[in-house]
C-alpha positions as CSV (number, residue, x, y, z in Angstrom):
1,X,-103.8,-53.6,-50.1
2,X,-100.4,-55.2,-49.3
3,X,-101.1,-58.1,-51.7
4,X,-102.1,-55.6,-54.4
5,X,-98.8,-53.8,-53.9
6,X,-96.8,-57.0,-54.1
7,X,-98.6,-58.2,-57.3
8,X,-98.3,-54.8,-59.0
9,X,-94.7,-54.1,-58.1
10,X,-93.6,-57.4,-59.7
11,X,-91.0,-56.6,-62.3
12,X,-92.9,-57.8,-65.3
13,X,-95.8,-55.4,-64.8
14,X,-95.3,-52.1,-66.6
15,X,-96.3,-48.7,-65.3
16,X,-100.1,-48.4,-65.6
17,X,-100.9,-52.0,-64.7
18,X,-103.8,-52.0,-62.3
19,X,-106.2,-54.3,-60.5
20,X,-109.6,-53.9,-59.0
21,X,-110.2,-55.5,-55.6
22,X,-112.9,-55.5,-52.9
23,X,-112.6,-52.5,-50.6
24,X,-111.1,-53.1,-47.2
25,X,-113.6,-51.0,-45.3
26,X,-116.7,-50.8,-47.5
27,X,-118.5,-54.0,-48.2
28,X,-120.2,-52.6,-51.3
29,X,-117.1,-50.7,-52.7
30,X,-113.9,-51.6,-54.4
31,X,-110.4,-50.2,-54.7
32,X,-108.4,-49.5,-57.8
33,X,-104.7,-50.0,-57.4
34,X,-102.3,-48.7,-60.1
35,X,-98.6,-49.1,-60.6
36,X,-96.9,-45.7,-61.2
37,X,-93.5,-44.2,-61.5
38,X,-92.1,-40.9,-60.3
39,X,-88.6,-39.5,-60.4
40,X,-87.1,-39.7,-56.9
41,X,-89.7,-42.2,-55.7
42,X,-89.4,-44.9,-58.3
43,X,-92.1,-47.4,-58.8
44,X,-95.0,-47.3,-56.3
45,X,-98.7,-48.2,-56.2
46,X,-101.5,-45.6,-55.9
47,X,-104.8,-46.7,-54.5
48,X,-108.2,-45.2,-55.3
49,X,-111.5,-45.8,-53.7
50,X,-114.4,-46.9,-56.0
51,X,-117.5,-45.9,-54.2
52,X,-121.0,-47.3,-54.8
53,X,-123.9,-45.0,-55.7
54,X,-127.4,-45.5,-54.2
55,X,-128.7,-46.4,-57.7
56,X,-126.2,-49.3,-58.1
57,X,-123.6,-47.3,-60.0
58,X,-120.0,-46.5,-59.1
59,X,-117.6,-43.6,-59.0
60,X,-114.1,-42.6,-58.1
61,X,-114.7,-38.8,-58.6
62,X,-118.2,-37.4,-58.1
63,X,-118.1,-35.6,-61.4
64,X,-118.0,-38.9,-63.4
65,X,-120.3,-41.8,-62.5
66,X,-120.8,-45.1,-64.1
67,X,-123.8,-47.5,-64.2
68,X,-121.7,-50.5,-63.2
69,X,-118.2,-51.6,-62.3
70,X,-117.3,-52.9,-65.8
71,X,-118.2,-49.5,-67.3
72,X,-116.0,-47.7,-64.8
73,X,-113.1,-50.1,-65.5
74,X,-113.5,-49.9,-69.2
75,X,-113.3,-46.1,-69.1
76,X,-109.8,-46.4,-67.5
77,X,-108.4,-49.2,-69.6
78,X,-107.8,-47.8,-73.1
79,X,-104.1,-48.7,-72.9
80,X,-103.6,-50.6,-69.6
81,X,-103.3,-54.2,-68.5
82,X,-105.9,-55.4,-66.0
83,X,-105.5,-57.9,-63.3
84,X,-108.7,-58.7,-61.4
85,X,-109.1,-61.1,-58.5
86,X,-111.7,-61.9,-55.9
87,X,-111.7,-63.4,-52.4
């Protein structure tokens, strides 16, 4: 999480830049970290849990599930830069 913050808050990354990383506490899950901006707070990073489904799919919100991780990521990438890394 700290490394994601450091990478995303780098000056050259615009708002909306995000990365997908292995979850800290769920061996089958991931985290989505997104650079954002708010007045009074400035640039910061928001973190979302990507949870696995029993059938092999993934979700962030239970009302929208995806058959695999690439499908989930593609649904959130219409205009954003993606940085992905693994252990």
